[in-house]
KOLZABA-74511 format. One line per field, with one value per residue (C-alpha): x, y, z; residue in one letter. Coordinates in Angstrom, 3 decimals. Layout:
% KOLZABA-74511
xx	c(X|...)
yy	c(Y|...)
zz	c(Z|...)
code	c(a|...)
This chain:
% KOLZABA-74511
xx	c(0.092|1.237|2.102|-0.571|0.337|-2.081|-4.091|-4.924|-6.677|-9.837|-10.617|-14.257|-16.245|-19.624|-22.550|-26.262|-28.542|-27.701|-28.540|-28.819|-26.377|-22.995|-20.851|-23.023|-21.859|-18.485|-18.176|-19.737|-17.622|-14.361|-16.078|-16.755|-12.883|-11.785|-10.632|-12.962|-13.498|-16.450|-18.831|-18.840|-22.743|-22.461|-25.319|-22.468|-19.505|-17.166|-16.819|-14.155|-15.136|-17.118|-13.816|-14.151|-15.654|-18.639|-19.439|-19.930|-21.924|-24.019|-24.164|-23.514|-20.348|-19.057|-15.528|-14.606|-12.396|-10.507|-11.294|-8.926|-10.124|-8.287|-10.772|-9.157|-5.562|-7.521|-7.264|-10.083|-10.011|-13.100|-13.906|-16.932|-18.346|-21.227|-24.795|-25.385|-25.339|-23.774|-20.730|-20.483|-16.636|-15.801|-17.638|-16.039|-12.697|-13.343|-14.842|-11.866|-9.964|-12.532|-12.671|-15.963|-19.237|-21.409|-24.437|-26.147|-29.949|-31.987|-34.803|-37.297|-36.421|-36.267|-34.752|-33.924|-32.696|-29.284|-29.474|-30.707|-27.665|-25.329|-26.477|-25.851|-22.005|-21.523|-22.693|-19.968|-17.267|-18.122|-17.732|-19.328|-21.154|-23.453|-26.774|-26.682|-29.958|-29.262|-32.000|-33.372|-33.688|-36.494|-39.761|-40.571|-37.758|-39.547|-36.519|-39.295|-40.633|-36.554|-35.747|-38.951|-38.555|-34.665|-36.000|-38.400|-35.567|-32.819|-34.802|-33.074|-29.406|-30.933|-29.830|-31.138|-28.788|-30.943|-34.324|-34.941|-35.820|-37.917|-39.232|-41.871|-41.343|-37.543|-35.052|-32.626|-31.295|-31.401|-31.951|-29.110|-30.514|-27.943|-27.712|-30.964|-30.022|-30.762|-28.436|-29.789|-27.383|-25.697|-23.757|-23.584|-22.675|-21.891|-24.606|-25.677|-27.233|-31.107|-33.914|-35.430|-38.869|-42.302|-43.170|-39.632|-40.603|-43.465|-40.695|-37.690|-39.054|-39.656|-36.266|-34.514|-36.286|-35.399|-31.651|-31.680|-32.987|-30.236|-27.786|-29.237|-29.267|-25.314|-24.660|-26.634|-25.840|-26.847|-30.294|-30.873|-30.419|-32.691|-35.461|-35.745|-35.911|-33.000|-31.340|-27.912|-25.398|-24.062|-20.395|-22.693|-24.404|-21.289|-18.738|-21.651|-22.094|-18.191|-17.870|-20.822|-20.889|-17.643|-18.746|-21.861|-24.604|-25.380|-25.935|-26.352|-28.405|-27.333|-29.186|-28.569|-28.139|-25.311|-26.477|-26.261|-23.301|-25.194|-24.328|-21.494|-19.448|-21.627|-20.887|-16.936|-16.935|-19.120|-16.659|-13.285|-15.401|-17.017|-15.373|-11.812|-8.963|-6.920|-4.803|-8.388|-8.965|-7.333|-5.765|-3.424|-1.333|0.947|4.829|5.326|8.983|8.297|4.587|3.544|0.321|1.619|-0.328|0.322|-2.794|-1.535|0.942|3.849|6.881|6.702|7.706|6.896|3.176|0.368|-2.651|-3.186|-7.227|-7.679|-5.941|-6.062|-5.141|-6.217|-4.236|-4.813|-3.601|-1.238|-1.444|-1.726|-1.879|-3.874|-2.931|-3.716|-0.642|-0.976|2.064|5.241|5.948|6.543|8.851|10.610|13.860|11.318|12.567|9.366|8.801|5.557|5.083|2.830|4.642|8.008|9.359|10.280|9.166|10.835|8.770|10.044|7.209|4.330|1.055|-2.096|-5.030|-7.866|-10.000|-7.672|-5.156|-2.119|-0.067|3.085|4.233|7.201|5.866|2.519|2.031|-0.014|-3.773|-3.510|-4.236|-2.037|-1.289|2.007|2.729|3.967|4.536|5.132|3.923|1.607|-2.368|-5.292|-4.982|-1.798|0.354|3.116|6.181|9.611|12.013|12.710|9.712|7.255|4.188|1.214|-2.816|-6.318|-6.963|-9.988|-13.186|-15.191|-18.642|-18.963|-20.121|-22.837|-24.532|-22.086|-22.665|-21.127|-18.682|-17.151|-14.627|-16.141|-13.108|-11.391|-7.441|-8.366|-8.381|-5.006|-5.964|-9.314|-7.523|-5.072|-7.889|-10.049|-6.873|-6.446|-10.481|-9.954|-7.099|-9.653|-12.967|-12.250|-15.893|-15.147|-13.979|-13.150|-13.492|-12.763|-15.216|-13.482|-16.083|-18.901|-16.676|-17.396|-15.482|-17.531|-17.762|-19.015|-19.929|-22.110|-25.117|-25.799|-25.121|-21.712|-21.347|-22.689|-20.072|-17.130|-18.180|-18.519|-14.899|-12.913|-14.512|-13.806|-10.700|-9.258|-10.679|-11.712|-15.220|-16.759|-20.259|-22.375|-24.944|-26.837|-24.305|-24.218|-25.723|-22.839|-25.579|-24.192|-25.336|-25.888|-27.323|-30.107|-30.158|-27.586|-26.821|-24.636|-23.335|-21.201|-18.580|-17.006|-14.206|-13.313|-12.079|-9.867|-7.961|-4.265|-2.183|-2.751|-6.968|-8.176|-9.885|-11.324|-14.089|-15.611|-18.515|-18.734|-21.485|-22.453|-24.297|-24.782|-21.750|-23.505|-21.192|-21.656|-18.857|-16.603|-17.027|-16.590|-15.119|-13.179|-13.066|-12.226|-13.615|-11.742|-11.738|-9.089|-7.715|-10.465|-8.841|-5.247|-4.268|-2.368|-5.381|-6.828|-5.745|-7.160|-10.540|-10.391|-9.092|-12.168|-14.009|-12.328|-12.754|-16.576|-17.576|-16.261|-19.164|-22.155|-24.645|-27.770|-27.239|-23.053|-22.597|-19.991|-20.957|-20.663|-21.769|-20.640|-19.369|-17.930|-16.568|-15.419|-16.618|-15.499|-14.141|-12.285|-8.897|-7.266|-3.343|-2.207|-5.043|-5.792|-4.487|-4.910|-6.639|-9.090|-10.278|-10.144|-12.848|-14.566|-15.284|-16.415|-19.385|-20.512|-20.520|-22.799|-24.752|-25.088|-25.419|-28.732|-30.120|-29.033|-32.518|-29.775|-31.066|-30.058|-28.591|-29.127|-26.747|-29.003|-27.469|-28.433|-29.460|-29.681|-31.683|-32.084|-34.746|-36.736|-39.653|-42.363|-40.816|-41.407|-44.337|-43.343|-40.061|-41.304|-43.692|-41.083|-39.108|-41.865|-42.488|-38.548|-38.675|-37.135|-37.696|-37.708|-35.830|-35.961|-36.180|-33.954|-35.011|-31.895|-31.847|-33.245|-36.643|-34.816|-35.626|-32.843|-34.695|-33.060|-34.054|-32.644|-32.924|-31.812|-28.557|-30.306|-33.229|-31.378|-30.652|-31.508|-32.148|-30.527|-32.215|-35.448|-34.647|-33.840|-37.073|-39.264|-37.808|-37.039|-33.168|-32.653|-32.669|-29.680|-28.593|-25.540|-25.654|-23.112|-23.431|-24.930|-25.156|-26.503|-29.895|-32.270|-33.576|-37.666|-38.326|-39.588|-36.095|-34.197|-36.392|-35.576|-31.872|-31.880|-33.386|-31.356|-28.052|-29.464|-29.929|-26.686|-24.578|-26.474|-25.424|-21.985|-21.640)
yy	c(-0.194|3.152|5.979|8.771|11.861|14.138|15.922|12.376|10.470|10.956|8.536|7.493|5.810|3.731|3.643|2.712|0.224|-3.714|-5.184|-1.505|-2.506|-0.986|-4.275|-4.745|-1.001|-1.231|-4.776|-2.461|0.702|-2.007|-3.378|-0.199|1.032|-2.119|-3.798|-6.880|-8.791|-10.588|-8.459|-10.709|-11.166|-11.625|-14.388|-15.913|-15.094|-13.455|-10.349|-8.437|-7.057|-10.521|-13.009|-13.661|-17.285|-15.807|-12.769|-15.526|-17.834|-14.922|-12.634|-9.326|-7.826|-8.332|-6.356|-2.855|-4.021|-1.133|-1.136|1.134|2.274|4.141|6.630|8.274|9.540|9.773|6.875|6.475|4.137|2.812|1.954|-0.584|-0.837|-3.693|-1.939|-3.985|-2.221|-4.897|-4.318|-0.414|-0.893|-1.463|1.416|4.030|2.482|3.674|7.006|8.207|8.164|8.834|12.192|11.575|9.290|7.893|7.131|3.947|3.570|0.731|2.304|-0.555|-0.356|3.498|5.672|3.287|3.518|3.014|5.652|7.861|6.536|7.178|10.820|11.070|9.345|12.213|14.791|13.708|13.264|16.141|14.387|15.807|13.156|11.938|9.716|7.297|5.750|1.819|-0.748|1.340|-1.633|-3.048|-3.083|-1.697|1.143|4.585|7.464|10.269|8.772|8.260|12.225|13.670|11.176|12.847|16.409|15.581|14.621|17.172|20.274|22.230|20.546|17.866|18.659|15.654|15.336|12.852|11.551|8.256|7.642|4.637|2.625|-0.237|-0.004|-0.440|1.683|2.790|6.002|9.314|13.196|15.186|17.926|19.925|19.947|19.501|16.825|12.795|10.341|6.513|3.966|1.555|-1.235|-0.993|2.674|3.694|6.066|8.377|11.679|11.286|13.783|14.147|12.461|14.290|11.926|13.158|17.057|17.294|15.660|17.618|20.811|19.816|18.512|21.299|23.586|21.672|21.338|25.379|26.047|23.955|26.481|29.740|28.448|28.693|32.413|36.025|36.411|33.409|34.085|37.529|36.530|32.957|35.523|38.073|35.512|35.315|31.920|30.883|29.838|26.523|27.742|29.265|26.123|23.982|26.415|26.431|22.585|22.352|24.851|23.502|20.137|19.519|21.650|19.937|22.482|20.375|16.780|14.943|12.431|10.467|6.575|3.588|-0.326|-1.706|-5.049|-4.052|-1.646|1.432|4.957|3.835|6.283|9.144|8.224|8.071|11.754|12.932|11.875|12.757|16.388|17.297|15.170|16.769|15.433|14.901|18.051|20.018|18.641|19.231|16.667|17.785|15.243|16.051|15.828|13.425|14.784|18.553|18.573|20.723|20.622|19.069|20.221|17.499|18.275|15.754|17.452|15.314|18.149|17.338|14.685|11.258|10.665|7.697|6.521|2.403|2.349|-1.171|-4.529|-7.643|-10.517|-13.843|-17.363|-17.449|-13.776|-12.955|-9.725|-6.361|-3.347|-0.579|2.586|6.290|8.171|12.035|13.481|13.176|10.098|6.583|4.675|0.890|3.153|4.844|4.342|3.637|4.225|3.599|6.498|5.263|2.157|4.270|0.690|1.170|-1.490|-2.856|-2.253|-4.634|-3.857|-1.778|-2.734|-1.387|-4.127|-4.640|-6.687|-10.090|-9.310|-7.400|-5.327|-3.970|-0.744|1.482|4.353|5.749|9.914|11.749|10.926|7.316|4.471|1.321|-1.679|-2.946|-6.702|-8.644|-5.070|-6.505|-4.332|-2.043|-2.361|-0.457|3.126|3.812|5.970|5.632|8.409|8.601|8.666|12.383|13.612|11.155|12.423|10.946|11.573|10.272|6.863|5.576|5.925|3.002|2.275|0.701|-2.790|-3.513|-6.960|-9.730|-13.941|-16.110|-18.755|-22.081|-24.082|-27.212|-29.304|-29.147|-28.218|-25.725|-22.718|-21.143|-21.646|-19.919|-17.212|-16.529|-16.991|-14.366|-11.739|-11.964|-11.444|-8.522|-7.078|-7.434|-5.762|-3.258|-3.742|-7.471|-8.003|-10.589|-10.293|-13.280|-12.583|-14.597|-13.463|-15.044|-17.957|-17.060|-15.623|-12.986|-12.015|-8.659|-7.335|-4.572|-7.639|-10.946|-11.474|-10.310|-12.877|-15.293|-14.500|-14.225|-18.126|-19.239|-17.617|-19.324|-22.791|-21.672|-19.905|-21.227|-24.400|-24.344|-24.318|-22.507|-22.226|-19.477|-19.082|-16.598|-15.026|-15.301|-12.018|-10.414|-10.461|-9.726|-11.369|-9.630|-9.602|-7.256|-7.731|-8.603|-12.210|-13.346|-17.338|-19.850|-21.971|-24.898|-27.227|-30.187|-33.394|-36.008|-38.471|-39.994|-37.582|-33.786|-33.149|-29.801|-27.685|-23.998|-22.517|-18.710|-16.312|-14.214|-11.187|-10.537|-7.102|-4.719|-2.469|-0.052|0.203|-2.167|-1.152|-3.890|-7.086|-7.250|-5.363|-7.485|-6.412|-8.242|-7.753|-10.400|-9.961|-12.296|-13.708|-16.564|-16.318|-15.675|-13.067|-14.730|-16.629|-13.388|-13.556|-17.175|-16.017|-13.258|-15.884|-17.858|-14.789|-13.678|-17.140|-17.055|-14.144|-15.322|-17.532|-16.619|-19.518|-18.035|-18.500|-18.811|-14.997|-12.597|-11.526|-7.326|-5.065|-7.616|-6.503|-9.176|-8.669|-11.688|-11.474|-14.852|-18.432|-20.997|-22.573|-25.870|-25.313|-28.530|-28.884|-25.524|-24.084|-21.742|-24.298|-24.948|-21.379|-20.724|-23.742|-22.968|-19.385|-20.834|-22.678|-19.605|-17.428|-20.291|-20.551|-16.594|-15.815|-17.676|-16.701|-12.770|-11.909|-12.752|-10.830|-10.982|-7.660|-7.096|-4.674|-1.723|0.236|3.957|3.471|6.189|5.324|7.447|7.191|9.408|11.055|8.681|5.808|7.357|5.253|2.285|2.545|3.687|1.074|-1.696|-0.368|-0.379|-4.104|-4.836|-3.229|0.428|3.645|5.942|9.425|11.449|12.726|15.070|16.269|15.810|17.861|16.223|15.002|12.382|11.789|10.699|8.712|8.056|5.141|3.157|-0.855|-3.800|-5.605|-8.755|-7.157|-5.642|-9.259|-9.373|-5.540|-4.811|-6.990|-5.994|-2.530|-2.769|-4.322|-2.089|0.937|-0.517|-0.391|3.118|3.234|3.396|2.590|2.947|2.145|2.609|0.753|2.781|0.402|-2.221|-2.649|-5.264|-7.727|-8.255|-12.144|-13.578|-12.828|-14.316|-16.956|-17.650|-16.627|-19.573|-22.049|-21.622|-21.665|-24.761|-26.234|-25.356|-26.632|-29.803|-29.862|-28.899|-31.305)
zz	c(0.169|-0.931|1.754|2.306|3.753|6.498|4.039|2.092|5.053|6.224|9.463|9.554|11.740|10.379|12.974|13.032|14.845|14.635|11.024|9.295|6.513|7.779|6.998|3.799|3.127|3.554|1.682|-1.079|-1.098|-1.160|-4.083|-5.879|-4.976|-6.849|-3.847|-4.139|-7.294|-5.640|-3.144|0.369|2.173|5.457|5.067|3.771|6.399|3.783|3.972|5.306|8.247|10.133|9.924|13.686|13.642|16.256|14.015|10.845|13.078|14.607|11.025|13.201|13.722|17.825|17.092|15.306|12.230|9.922|6.421|4.420|0.948|-1.310|-3.250|-6.305|-4.211|-0.885|1.763|3.655|6.982|7.786|11.271|10.676|14.210|15.677|15.989|19.201|22.113|24.054|22.090|22.909|24.243|20.361|18.943|21.935|20.927|17.187|18.223|19.969|16.755|14.336|12.695|11.047|10.964|8.733|10.342|8.202|8.168|6.463|4.348|5.238|9.122|9.392|11.961|15.293|18.829|16.873|14.844|17.887|19.875|17.166|16.918|20.193|20.002|17.580|19.282|22.441|20.578|18.227|14.928|11.352|10.062|6.943|6.854|4.322|3.599|2.274|1.168|-1.153|-3.382|-0.936|-1.941|1.476|1.509|2.305|1.700|2.288|5.368|7.013|5.769|7.735|10.667|10.804|10.411|13.177|15.358|13.968|12.645|9.934|10.032|7.942|4.033|1.927|-1.274|-3.138|-4.158|-5.749|-9.234|-9.252|-12.732|-12.539|-8.880|-8.813|-7.420|-10.827|-9.909|-8.449|-8.213|-7.372|-4.839|-4.898|-8.321|-9.514|-12.242|-12.658|-12.427|-13.288|-12.651|-15.397|-13.513|-9.434|-8.721|-11.754|-13.655|-16.526|-16.657|-17.186|-17.237|-13.425|-13.702|-13.820|-10.722|-8.306|-8.975|-6.295|-3.490|-5.322|-4.737|-1.078|-0.546|-2.545|0.171|3.171|1.731|1.150|4.697|5.769|3.394|4.391|8.566|7.451|7.824|7.855|4.599|2.837|5.017|3.904|0.316|1.245|2.209|-0.195|-2.439|-4.450|-6.031|-4.178|-6.958|-7.278|-5.812|-2.798|-1.786|-2.166|-0.449|2.415|2.626|2.468|5.421|7.495|7.132|8.969|11.986|12.146|11.242|7.952|8.021|4.563|3.908|0.759|-0.272|-2.104|-1.460|0.027|-1.581|-5.038|-4.995|-6.050|-4.443|-3.155|-5.457|-4.253|-0.756|-1.068|-2.937|-0.133|2.155|0.466|-0.138|2.568|5.609|7.137|7.049|10.298|10.155|10.811|13.934|16.614|19.444|22.878|24.850|27.880|27.688|30.942|31.096|30.965|32.643|29.794|27.100|23.928|20.585|18.568|16.128|13.603|12.236|10.495|11.656|15.207|17.220|16.474|18.964|18.822|20.820|20.933|20.469|20.346|20.737|18.911|20.545|18.338|18.909|14.660|13.683|16.584|18.594|17.156|18.969|16.440|16.477|15.318|14.897|16.527|15.229|13.483|10.766|12.298|10.419|11.278|12.587|14.823|18.336|20.329|23.726|25.845|28.124|30.812|31.125|30.672|28.653|25.133|22.835|19.702|16.336|13.420|11.100|10.649|9.149|7.569|8.430|6.083|8.182|9.221|6.419|7.463|4.452|5.439|5.273|5.579|7.397|9.007|8.971|11.402|11.416|9.556|11.266|11.634|13.350|15.510|16.379|19.428|21.527|24.761|27.350|25.510|25.834|24.386|25.867|26.125|24.457|22.271|21.608|21.666|24.493|23.978|23.655|25.692|24.980|27.071|25.939|27.889|28.059|26.112|28.268|27.723|29.294|32.701|32.463|35.619|34.141|35.284|35.564|38.351|36.067|37.032|35.236|33.616|33.320|36.815|36.700|33.805|35.789|34.702|31.304|31.858|33.228|30.798|27.840|29.645|29.604|26.357|26.107|28.583|26.308|23.620|24.916|28.189|28.548|30.001|33.812|35.669|39.622|42.087|45.315|47.892|50.499|48.605|46.997|43.771|40.358|38.357|34.637|34.023|30.536|29.111|28.717|28.577|24.960|25.208|27.889|25.659|23.231|25.139|26.990|22.991|22.341|24.924|23.833|19.755|20.361|23.484|23.812|27.637|28.951|31.566|32.677|34.062|36.476|38.680|41.134|44.778|46.402|48.829|51.824|55.099|58.539|61.724|65.300|66.530|70.759|73.411|74.435|77.138|76.420|77.711|75.064|76.453|75.045|76.970|75.856|77.293|75.675|76.689|77.867|78.049|77.538|75.804|77.996|77.252|78.849|77.870|78.918|75.835|75.540|71.684|70.862|68.028|67.741|65.759|62.781|59.732|57.892|60.371|60.840|64.445|67.610|70.278|74.082|77.506|80.579|82.880|86.453|88.651|86.001|85.164|81.395|81.371|79.252|76.796|75.828|74.797|70.783|70.711|71.687|68.901|66.352|67.447|66.605|63.345|61.641|63.089|61.397|57.855|57.237|59.345|60.823|59.216|55.569|54.949|54.569|56.320|59.483|59.975|63.142|66.301|69.263|71.400|74.928|76.931|80.420|82.374|81.575|83.464|82.678|83.283|84.113|82.164|79.557|78.309|75.118|72.593|70.252|72.672|73.781|69.982|70.015|72.798|71.466|67.903|69.634|72.084|68.639|66.777|69.902|71.029|67.341|66.806|69.910|69.259|66.904|63.909|60.738|56.599|55.753|51.907|49.621|48.216|45.137|44.526|40.875|38.045|34.772|31.916|29.760|27.210|28.630|27.331|29.249|33.067|33.638|33.009|34.244|37.488|37.986|37.226|40.207|42.390|41.676|41.897|45.708|44.149|45.796|43.751|45.310|42.404|38.669|36.880|33.218|30.888|27.423|24.853|26.512|28.674|32.200|34.917|37.187|40.946|42.789|46.048|44.920|46.800|44.327|44.282|42.408|39.456|38.229|34.319|34.770|31.213|29.796|31.124|30.731|27.036|25.953|27.801|26.024|22.679|23.507|24.233|28.264|29.963|33.839|36.151|39.715|42.651|46.281|49.048|52.132|53.358|54.770|56.625|54.391|54.773|56.421|53.118|51.248|54.103|54.166|50.431|50.946|53.785|51.488|48.158|50.007|51.844|48.585|47.175|50.529|49.788|45.484|46.752|49.247)
code	c(x|x|x|x|x|x|x|x|x|x|x|x|x|x|x|x|x|x|x|x|x|x|x|x|x|x|x|x|x|x|x|x|x|x|x|x|x|x|x|x|x|x|x|x|x|x|x|x|x|x|x|x|x|x|x|x|x|x|x|x|x|x|x|x|x|x|x|x|x|x|x|x|x|x|x|x|x|x|x|x|x|x|x|x|x|x|x|x|x|x|x|x|x|x|x|x|x|x|x|x|x|x|x|x|x|x|x|x|x|x|x|x|x|x|x|x|x|x|x|x|x|x|x|x|x|x|x|x|x|x|x|x|x|x|x|x|x|x|x|x|x|x|x|x|x|x|x|x|x|x|x|x|x|x|x|x|x|x|x|x|x|x|x|x|x|x|x|x|x|x|x|x|x|x|x|x|x|x|x|x|x|x|x|x|x|x|x|x|x|x|x|x|x|x|x|x|x|x|x|x|x|x|x|x|x|x|x|x|x|x|x|x|x|x|x|x|x|x|x|x|x|x|x|x|x|x|x|x|x|x|x|x|x|x|x|x|x|x|x|x|x|x|x|x|x|x|x|x|x|x|x|x|x|x|x|x|x|x|x|x|x|x|x|x|x|x|x|x|x|x|x|x|x|x|x|x|x|x|x|x|x|x|x|x|x|x|x|x|x|x|x|x|x|x|x|x|x|x|x|x|x|x|x|x|x|x|x|x|x|x|x|x|x|x|x|x|x|x|x|x|x|x|x|x|x|x|x|x|x|x|x|x|x|x|x|x|x|x|x|x|x|x|x|x|x|x|x|x|x|x|x|x|x|x|x|x|x|x|x|x|x|x|x|x|x|x|x|x|x|x|x|x|x|x|x|x|x|x|x|x|x|x|x|x|x|x|x|x|x|x|x|x|x|x|x|x|x|x|x|x|x|x|x|x|x|x|x|x|x|x|x|x|x|x|x|x|x|x|x|x|x|x|x|x|x|x|x|x|x|x|x|x|x|x|x|x|x|x|x|x|x|x|x|x|x|x|x|x|x|x|x|x|x|x|x|x|x|x|x|x|x|x|x|x|x|x|x|x|x|x|x|x|x|x|x|x|x|x|x|x|x|x|x|x|x|x|x|x|x|x|x|x|x|x|x|x|x|x|x|x|x|x|x|x|x|x|x|x|x|x|x|x|x|x|x|x|x|x|x|x|x|x|x|x|x|x|x|x|x|x|x|x|x|x|x|x|x|x|x|x|x|x|x|x|x|x|x|x|x|x|x|x|x|x|x|x|x|x|x|x|x|x|x|x|x|x|x|x|x|x|x|x|x|x|x|x|x|x|x|x|x|x|x|x|x|x|x|x|x|x|x|x|x|x|x|x|x|x|x|x|x|x|x|x|x|x|x|x|x|x|x|x|x|x|x|x|x|x|x|x|x|x|x|x|x|x|x|x|x|x|x|x|x|x|x|x|x|x|x|x|x|x|x|x|x|x|x|x|x|x|x|x|x|x|x|x|x|x|x|x|x|x|x|x|x|x|x|x|x|x|x|x|x|x|x|x|x|x|x|x|x|x|x|x|x|x|x|x|x|x|x|x|x|x|x)
């Protein structure tokens, strides 16, 4: 592949609802540009983007794939992202290095939740964007409806560049609304000029008006001209569009058919013409040596620096760190320094990836995207630079995972293999987390949603040949007591030689501090228990509180006071006093009104206004207490509630189903509260069954 300088590069992320046709569109553009002799299909599992076995099996994208396409003399790095919300971390990594976005909409499905989320992402990352309406070949396609819906959502920013031409109910071409000229497809995306059909003229005048309004909105001079009824010149329209697509105040709507590779040439032209090259965007890092800000701004003349935005750790194709060069030029001779790890990395080869295919290049210029193989210490989010000018960029922020499952390895002895395989998957996907919850004797796998966790389980098996089974996690309940009791614990055993003797009288009462497991005090008079046995008594309590007698959960909020006892000068030992204490604990705890405490979390649910009633009703069913509502811009509400953690199991799936996928939630631990008696009874029964099963 040739070397491309910064002004000849475009970095474009493809966004949209799951199944809207992003991967098919990339395939069509690769075919149009001559990269492919034959266009692959998602259903046949032979597309450039979806090369992973899980993607081919499930027929949707799971990872972001980089597909560079050369159009005329411009290199367009397409970042094809998953549309399903469980894989949002992949989208966020791509957004961190994109300079513009194409939001894909299926003409038959229309504006979907994923379309709205894509727009929100562009707003958050301040990206210029173009809508591309695909599936125009479908009998149920309605371009007009899509444009109306987009205008309803986003107002006068929406500028339709095309309207369809149909013959015998077939999509055969389009009218270019900017140039007011008809175009008829010949082969794939090639076209010839044609007359504008009579039936198109009514829609054309509507869409032309929408386009001119969008142009008029761009500056006062054009606004005056528009209101005085003067016509804009072609040059005025083109210049206004070029300036204002970049700042996001005009959003073009283009159309075509991915499956038939129609409309792809116009999309490639629009990307080259309207989207900014990297030098038009800003990026700032920090020089860790001087502490000063470093305005890299994709300047080729400055020292080399880059961000690692994604890692591929595949047992078949190896480990690659995908980078975007932020300044300077990277060559194989460039000494590469990992600024965050403070280690030097050896670069032997520089690659450009197109799907799973790797092509070696001699250099990468500022703003370009490439890959480095087998870097030892480098992970996603790290910054690379030269040691002389160590530049660090902000880490890549991804969504926090809140859905989790408990898992066990299926085959004994596979624990290490599973840990190593999961570590590789977590290198690739920052929204995947493994937590070892020792207190509750379980290992947890966290992700954005159930589908992502399901894919992870399958990948462990297909890629790394290890099996895990997932199950409902144990909720981290706690046990405590409600009243004060005094009990005796006596451990007495006689065998040949020394016997064992320990006798303790302990008062158990609530300490009032649920943050601490227990407080130990002694009030012994007259040496009833020698001082050297006090630590053994405390140790007996420390061991007992790990697994409480009610349902096997850790004990909190306990105060234990050693008030009396007796000992034997020969048979007493530390072990005997520890065992006596453990007996006293079990007996005393069950007499002191033991209760189960459940974790309460502070939950925030972000939804459009229209779902407020449904969500609040559902939270009430889950024993949630709604504390308040905060209106958010864009007709949304944030509902704040306290809710037992146990009631949030499966909430991610339920919330999506209630809100059509647009609802979002987050939570953090708040406190422990006494569980209702029915909950306590149910937990005790479940744990008794589990203990029997494990035995």
